[in-house]
C-alpha positions as CSV (number, residue, x, y, z in Angstrom):
1,M,33.4,3.1,23.8
2,L,30.0,4.1,25.0
3,Q,29.9,7.0,22.6
4,K,30.3,4.7,19.6
5,A,27.5,2.5,20.8
6,L,25.2,5.5,21.2
7,T,26.0,6.8,17.7
8,A,25.6,3.4,16.1
9,L,22.1,2.9,17.5
10,P,20.4,5.7,15.5
11,L,22.1,4.5,12.3
12,T,20.8,1.0,12.7
13,K,17.3,2.4,13.3
14,I,17.6,4.5,10.1
15,S,18.8,1.5,8.1
16,E,16.1,-0.7,9.4
17,R,13.4,1.9,8.5
18,A,15.0,2.3,5.1
19,F,14.9,-1.4,4.5
20,E,11.3,-1.6,5.7
21,G,10.3,1.3,3.4
22,A,12.0,-0.2,0.4
23,F,10.3,-3.6,1.1
24,F,6.9,-1.9,1.4
25,G,7.4,0.0,-1.8
26,V,8.4,-3.1,-3.7
27,M,5.4,-4.9,-2.2
28,L,3.0,-2.0,-3.3
29,I,4.4,-2.1,-6.9
30,A,4.0,-5.9,-7.1
31,M,0.4,-5.6,-5.8
32,A,-0.4,-2.9,-8.3
33,G,1.0,-5.0,-11.1
34,W,-1.1,-8.0,-10.1
35,V,-4.3,-5.8,-9.9
36,Y,-3.5,-4.4,-13.4
37,F,-2.9,-7.9,-14.7
38,I,-6.2,-9.4,-13.3
39,T,-8.2,-6.3,-14.4
40,L,-6.8,-6.7,-17.9
41,L,-7.8,-10.3,-18.0
42,L,-11.3,-9.6,-16.7
43,V,-11.8,-6.9,-19.3
44,K,-10.6,-9.2,-22.1
45,L,-12.9,-11.9,-20.8
46,C,-15.9,-9.5,-20.7
47,L,-15.1,-8.4,-24.3
48,W,-14.8,-12.0,-25.4
49,F,-18.3,-12.8,-23.9
50,L,-19.9,-9.7,-25.5
51,G,-18.1,-10.0,-28.8
C-alpha cells in the first residue's frame, strides 16, 4: 500500500508540471498574438496619419 502511494506521488508532480507548462505556453502564445495585433493596429494608424 505504501509503495503505491510513493509511486503515485512523482506521477502527480509530473502531471502538475506538465499542466503548468502547457498553461504557460498557451499564455505566451496568447500574449504574442495580442502584441502582434496591437502593433499591427499602431502601424496602420501611423500610416493613416502619414498618408
